C-alpha positions in Angstrom: -16.1 -18.7 -8.1 -16.0 -15.0 -7.1 -12.5 -13.5 -7.2 -11.3 -10.4 -5.5 -8.7 -7.8 -6.5 -6.6 -5.5 -4.4 -7.1 -1.8 -5.0 -5.4 1.4 -3.8 -6.7 4.9 -4.7 -5.4 8.1 -3.1 -3.7 11.4 -3.3 -0.1 12.0 -2.2 2.5 14.8 -2.2 3.4 13.6 -5.7 0.0 13.8 -7.3 -2.2 16.3 -5.4 -2.0 19.9 -4.5 -1.3 20.5 -0.8 -4.5 22.5 -0.2 -6.6 19.7 -1.7 -4.8 17.1 0.3 -5.3 19.1 3.5 -9.1 19.2 2.8 -9.1 15.5 2.1 -7.1 14.5 5.3 -8.9 13.3 8.4 -8.1 13.0 12.1 -8.7 9.9 14.1 -12.2 10.9 15.1 -13.3 11.3 11.5 -12.0 8.0 10.2 -15.0 5.8 11.3 -17.3 8.2 9.4 -15.3 7.9 6.2 -15.2 4.1 6.5 -19.0 4.1 6.9 -19.3 6.2 3.7 -17.1 3.7 1.9 -19.3 0.8 3.2 -22.4 2.7 2.0 -20.7 3.1 -1.4 -20.4 -0.7 -1.7 -16.8 -1.1 -0.6 -16.9 -3.7 2.2 -13.1 -4.3 2.9 -11.1 -1.1 3.2 -9.0 1.1 5.3 -8.6 4.9 5.2 -5.0 6.0 5.6 -4.5 9.7 6.3 -1.0 10.9 6.8 0.9 14.1 6.2 2.1 12.9 2.8 -1.0 11.0 1.6 -4.6 10.2 1.9 -5.5 6.8 0.4 -7.9 3.9 0.6 -6.5 0.4 0.5 -9.3 -2.0 -0.4 -10.4 -5.4 -1.7 -13.3 -5.7 -4.2 -14.6 -8.1 -6.8 -14.9 -5.2 -9.3 -11.9 -2.9 -8.7 -12.8 -0.4 -11.4 -16.3 0.1 -10.0 -14.8 0.3 -6.5 -12.2 2.9 -7.6 -15.0 5.1 -9.0 -17.0 4.8 -5.8 -14.0 5.7 -3.6 -13.1 8.6 -5.8 -16.7 9.9 -5.4 -16.4 9.6 -1.6 -13.1 11.5 -1.7 -14.5 14.2 -4.0 -17.5 14.7 -1.8 -15.1 15.1 1.2 -13.2 18.0 -0.5 -16.3 19.5 -2.1 -15.2 19.0 -5.7 -16.8 17.2 -8.7 -15.3 13.8 -9.1 -14.1 14.7 -12.6 -12.0 17.6 -11.1 -10.4 15.5 -8.3 -9.7 12.4 -10.4 -6.6 13.8 -12.2 -5.0 14.3 -8.8 -5.6 10.7 -7.6 -3.5 7.6 -8.3 -5.0 4.2 -8.7 -3.3 0.8 -8.4 -5.0 -2.6 -8.8 -4.0 -6.2 -8.5 -0.3 -6.9 -8.0 0.6 -3.2 -8.5 -1.6 -2.3 -5.5 0.1 -5.0 -3.4 3.5 -3.6 -4.3 2.4 -0.1 -3.5 1.0 -1.1 -0.1 4.3 -2.9 0.7 6.3 0.2 -0.4 4.2 2.4 1.9 4.7 0.0 4.8 8.4 0.0 4.2 8.6 3.8 4.0 9.8 3.6 0.4 7.0 5.8 -0.9 7.5 8.6 1.7 9.0 12.0 1.1 11.9 10.9 3.3 12.8 7.3 2.5 13.1 5.3 5.7 11.0 7.7 8.0 9.6 5.6 10.8 6.1 7.0 11.2 4.3 5.6 8.3 4.2 2.0 9.5 2.6 3.0 12.8 0.1 5.1 10.9 -0.8 2.2 8.6 -1.3 -0.1 11.6 -3.5 2.6 13.3 -5.6 2.7 10.1 -5.8 -1.1 10.1 -7.1 -1.0 13.7 -9.7 1.5 12.8 -10.9 -0.6 9.9 -11.0 -3.7 12.0 -13.0 -1.9 14.7 -15.5 -0.7 12.0 -15.9 -4.3 10.7 -14.2 -3.3 7.4 -11.5 -6.0 7.2 -11.7 -9.5 5.9 -9.4 -12.4 5.1 -8.1 -10.9 1.8 -7.3 -7.4 3.3 -5.8 -9.0 6.4 -3.6 -11.2 4.3 -2.0 -8.4 2.3 -1.6 -6.2 5.4 0.2 -8.9 7.4 2.4 -9.6 4.4 3.2 -5.9 4.2 4.1 -5.7 7.9 6.4 -8.7 7.4 8.2 -7.0 4.5 8.6 -3.8 6.5 10.1 -5.8 9.4 12.6 -7.4 7.0 13.5 -4.0 5.5 14.2 -2.6 9.0 16.2 -5.5 10.1 18.2 -6.3 6.9 18.9 -2.8 5.6 20.1 0.5 7.1 17.2 2.3 5.4 16.0 3.9 8.6 19.4 5.3 9.5 19.2 8.1 7.0 16.0 9.6 8.4 17.1 9.3 12.0 20.5 10.8 11.1 18.8 13.9 9.7 17.0 14.4 13.0 20.3 13.9 14.9 21.9 16.5 12.6 19.2 19.0 13.3 19.8 18.5 17.1 23.5 19.1 16.6 23.0 22.3 14.7 20.4 23.6 17.2 22.9 23.0 20.0 25.7 24.7 18.1 23.5 27.7 17.6 21.6 28.0 20.8 23.7 26.0 23.3 21.3 24.4 25.7 18.1 23.3 23.9 16.3 23.2 27.2 16.0 27.0 27.0 14.5 27.1 23.5 11.0 27.2 22.1 10.1 25.7 18.8 7.4 26.2 16.2 6.3 23.5 13.8 4.6 24.8 10.7 2.8 22.1 8.8 2.5 18.4 9.7 4.8 16.6 7.4 6.4 13.4 8.7 10.0 14.7 8.5 9.0 17.8 10.5 7.5 15.6 13.2 10.6 13.4 13.2 12.9 16.4 13.8 10.6 17.7 16.6 10.5 14.4 18.3 14.3 14.3 18.3 14.4 17.8 19.8 11.9 16.9 22.4 14.0 13.9 23.4 17.0 16.2 23.6 15.2 18.4 26.1 13.2 20.9 24.1 10.6 22.3 26.6 8.2 24.4 24.5 6.5 23.4 21.2 3.9 25.3 19.2 2.1 23.9 16.2 0.4 25.7 13.3 -0.9 24.2 10.1 -3.2 25.4 7.2 -6.0 23.3 8.7 -6.5 24.5 12.3 -8.3 21.4 13.5 -5.4 19.2 12.4 -2.8 21.4 14.1 -4.9 21.4 17.3 -5.1 17.6 17.3 -1.3 17.3 16.7 -0.7 19.8 19.5 -2.7 17.6 21.9 -0.9 14.5 20.7 2.6 16.0 21.0 1.9 17.8 24.3 2.4 21.2 22.7 0.5 24.5 22.1 -1.7 25.3 19.2 -1.4 28.5 17.1 -4.2 29.4 14.7 -3.0 29.7 11.1 -4.2 33.3 11.0 -1.7 34.1 13.9 1.3 32.5 12.3 3.3 35.7 12.0 2.9 36.4 15.7 4.0 32.9 16.6 7.2 33.2 14.5 8.6 35.8 16.9 8.7 33.4 19.8 10.4 30.6 17.9 14.1 29.9 18.5 13.8 26.8 16.3 11.4 26.9 13.3 10.6 23.7 11.5 8.4 23.9 8.3 6.8 20.8 6.9 3.7 21.8 5.0 4.8 21.3 1.3 1.9 23.3 -0.2 3.9 24.2 -3.3 4.3 27.8 -2.3 6.5 29.7 0.2 4.9 29.7 3.7 7.8 31.6 5.2 8.4 34.7 3.1 11.2 37.1 3.4 9.0 40.0 4.8 7.5 37.6 7.4 10.9 36.5 8.6 12.3 40.0 8.6 9.4 41.2 10.8 9.9 38.2 13.2 13.7 38.9 13.4 13.0 42.6 14.3 10.6 41.6 17.1 13.3 39.2 18.3 15.9 41.9 18.2 17.9 39.7 15.9 18.3 36.8 18.2 19.1 33.9 15.9 16.6 31.5 14.6 17.4 28.0 13.4 15.1 27.2 10.4 14.7 23.7 9.2 12.8 23.5 5.9 11.7 19.8 6.0 9.2 20.2 3.2 9.2 19.0 -0.4 8.6 21.3 -2.2 10.3 24.0 -0.1 8.3 26.1 2.4 11.0 28.8 2.9 11.7 31.6 0.5 15.4 31.3 -0.5 15.9 35.0 0.4 15.4 34.1 4.1 18.8 32.3 4.1 20.6 35.6 3.4 19.1 37.4 6.4 21.2 38.3 9.5 20.0 36.0 12.3 18.3 33.3 10.1 20.1 30.0 9.8 18.3 28.0 7.2 18.9 24.3 6.6 17.0 22.1 4.2 17.1 18.3 4.2 20.1 18.2 1.9 22.0 20.5 4.3 21.2 18.2 7.2 22.2 15.2 5.2 25.7 16.8 4.7 25.9 17.5 8.4 25.1 13.9 9.2 27.8 12.8 6.7 25.2 10.5 5.2 26.7 9.4 1.8 24.4 9.5 -1.1 25.8 6.2 -2.4 25.1 4.5 0.9 21.5 5.8 0.9 20.8 4.6 -2.6 22.3 1.2 -1.9 20.1 0.8 1.2 17.0 1.9 -0.9 17.8 -0.6 -3.6 18.2 -3.4 -1.1 14.9 -2.5 0.4 13.2 -2.5 -3.0 14.7 -6.0 -3.6 13.1 -7.2 -0.4 9.8 -5.7 -1.4 9.8 -7.3 -4.8 10.7 -10.6 -3.3 7.9 -10.3 -0.8 5.4 -9.3 -3.5 6.4 -12.3 -5.6 6.0 -14.7 -2.6 2.6 -13.1 -1.7 1.4 -13.6 -5.3 2.5 -17.2 -5.4 0.8 -17.9 -2.1 -2.5 -16.4 -3.2 -2.4 -18.3 -6.5 -1.8 -21.6 -4.7 -4.6 -20.8 -2.3 -6.9 -20.0 -5.2 -6.2 -23.4 -6.8 -7.2 -25.3 -3.6 -11.0 -25.2 -4.3 -10.5 -26.5 -7.8 -8.3 -29.3 -6.7 -10.8 -30.2 -3.9 -13.6 -30.2 -6.4 -11.6 -32.4 -8.8 -10.8 -34.8 -6.0 -14.4 -34.9 -4.9 -15.5 -35.7 -8.4 -13.1 -38.5 -8.8 -14.1 -40.0 -5.4 -17.8 -39.8 -6.4 -17.1 -41.6 -9.6 -15.2 -44.3 -7.8 -18.0 -44.8 -5.3 -20.6 -45.0 -8.0 -18.6 -47.6 -9.9 -18.1 -49.8 -6.8 -21.8 -49.6 -5.9 -22.8 -50.9 -9.3 -19.9 -53.2 -10.1 -18.6 -54.6 -6.9 -17.8 -57.9 -8.5 -15.3 -56.6 -11.1 -11.7 -57.6 -10.8 -9.0 -54.9 -10.3 -8.0 -54.6 -13.9 -11.6 -54.2 -15.1 -12.6 -51.8 -12.4 -9.6 -49.5 -12.9 -10.1 -49.5 -16.7 -13.8 -48.7 -16.2 -12.9 -45.9 -13.7 -10.3 -44.4 -16.1 -12.9 -44.3 -18.9 -15.5 -42.7 -16.7 -13.1 -40.0 -15.5 -11.8 -39.3 -19.1 -15.2 -39.2 -20.7 -16.2 -35.6 -20.0 -12.8 -34.0 -20.9 -12.5 -36.2 -24.0 -15.9 -35.1 -25.2 -15.0 -31.5 -24.6 -11.8 -31.8 -26.6 -13.7 -33.5 -29.5 -16.3 -30.6 -29.4 -13.5 -28.0 -29.7 -11.9 -30.0 -32.5 -15.2 -30.2 -34.4 -15.7 -26.5 -34.1 -13.2 -25.8 -36.9 -13.1 -22.1 -36.2 -9.9 -20.3 -35.3 -11.1 -19.7 -31.8 -12.1 -23.3 -31.4 -8.8 -24.6 -32.5 -7.0 -22.1 -30.3 -9.0 -23.2 -27.3 -8.3 -26.8 -28.1 -4.6 -26.2 -28.3 -4.6 -24.3 -25.0 -6.6 -27.0 -23.3 -4.2 -29.7 -24.6 -1.2 -27.7 -23.4 -2.8 -27.3 -19.9 -3.6 -31.0 -19.7 0.0 -31.9 -20.6 1.2 -29.5 -17.9 -1.2 -30.5 -15.2 -0.6 -34.2 -15.6 3.1 -34.1 -16.5 2.5 -35.8 -19.8 5.1 -36.5 -22.5 3.9 -35.6 -25.9 5.8 -38.3 -27.7 4.7 -41.1 -25.5 1.1 -39.7 -25.5 1.1 -39.9 -29.3 2.3 -43.5 -29.3 -0.4 -44.8 -27.0 -2.8 -42.5 -25.2 -5.0 -45.3 -23.8 -8.4 -46.4 -25.0 -9.8 -44.8 -28.1 -13.5 -43.9 -28.5 -14.6 -47.4 -29.7 -12.9 -49.2 -26.8 -14.5 -46.7 -24.4 -17.9 -47.4 -25.9 -17.4 -51.2 -25.5 -16.7 -50.8 -21.9 -19.6 -48.4 -21.4 -21.9 -51.1 -22.9 -20.8 -53.5 -20.2 -22.2 -51.1 -17.5 -25.9 -51.8 -16.8 -28.1 -48.7 -16.7 -25.9 -46.5 -18.9 -27.0 -45.0 -22.2 -24.9 -46.1 -25.2 -24.1 -43.3 -27.5 
C-alpha cells in the first residue's frame, strides 16, 4: 500500500534574508502559476503560502525527500538562484513535525507577533487557491481542517490574540495623544509585515483618512495599496513620501535600517518639525536608533507599545504556553486518527481473508458438525502464520530470530494473548493439524 507523508518547505523571517524573501513572495495573481510549476515538478497535493513573514509550500507526497528537492528547485528558480545557494535559507519539516508546524502557523504561534490574526485568513486563502487549481486531496484536506480546528480552539480557549490587538490599540492611543484627531492625519506604511498591517487597520478603523504604502518590491506595495484602499509610493520615492507622513509605520524587517537618521532629519525639515509618530513594527528593527533622539520624532517599537498596553510578559507567556499545549494535543489526536485510518485496509483485508476461508470450508464440508468445522477453520486460518513463524525460527540468523521475536510480540498484542496460558496449551500442534488436513478432500498433504 502506498503511504503519504506531510511536508513543509519554506523561507521565513527566521531563516531567510529579507531581500530573498521579497523576491520569493507572490501576490494572488501569481499563485496559480506557482502551483502549476509544483504540479509539473511532480508535487500533486500542495498549497503555496506567501505572507509578509514567510513563503512556504505545504504538501503531501509519497517520497517527501524527493518532493522537498523539487520544491526547493521551484523556489530557487523563482528567485534566480542556484538551488544549492537557496537551500541553506530554507527550512524543511516532514511527517509529524510538518503537521505540528502547520498547526503552529494556523494558530499564529510561528509569527513574528504571536497571536496576530492575519495568518489564518492567509492560510485559508492559499487553501482556496490550491483547491481551485486542483492541487488538494484527502490527505492535505485532512491536515488543513485539523489545523483550522486547532486554531479555533486556541482563539476561544486562550487570550493569545489579545496581545496583538492590544499593541494596535496602544498605537492608536499614542497617535491620539500626539496628534489629537487622527482623522486629520496621513500615514505611511513602509514594508508589508503583518504587525504593520494590523496597526494600520486599527488606525483606519479609528478614522485615519489617508494611507500610503511603499515596499522594497513595488508590485507588492501596489497590490497592498489596492487592497487597503490606499495610495502607492514607489520605493525610489520613499524619502519624498516621508515628508507627508504624520504617522509612519515600518514593517519590512530586511535586516538593515530602512529609516536612517539623515532621511528622517530631511523629512522633519520639510515638515518644519511637525511631529511624526514612528512605529517600528519590524523584527529586526527598521529604524536607526538615532532617530529616537531627534526633535519631532517619537519612535515606539513593539516593546514600547506593549508597555503602553500594560500587557504583562507573564500573561503573554502563559497564553502562549496554553496555546502550544492545545497544538500538541491536536497534533497527537491527528496522528492517532491517521494511524487508525491507515489500519482499516489491513483489518478489512484480514476480515475478507477469514470470510473467504469460511466459505471455502462450508462449500466443501457442509456436512461437518460444529466442533469439527470450527477446528478445521482454525487450522486453516493459522496455517500461513504458523508456517511463517517456523520459517523465521529455522533461519537461525540474528535477523531471523529478531524478526520472529518481533512477530510473536505483535501477535500477542494483536490478539490479547497471555504468554503463560499460551505456553501451557496453544492449540493444535503440527501433527494434529496435518491429521485434520488429511481429512479434507482435494488438499495436498505435506
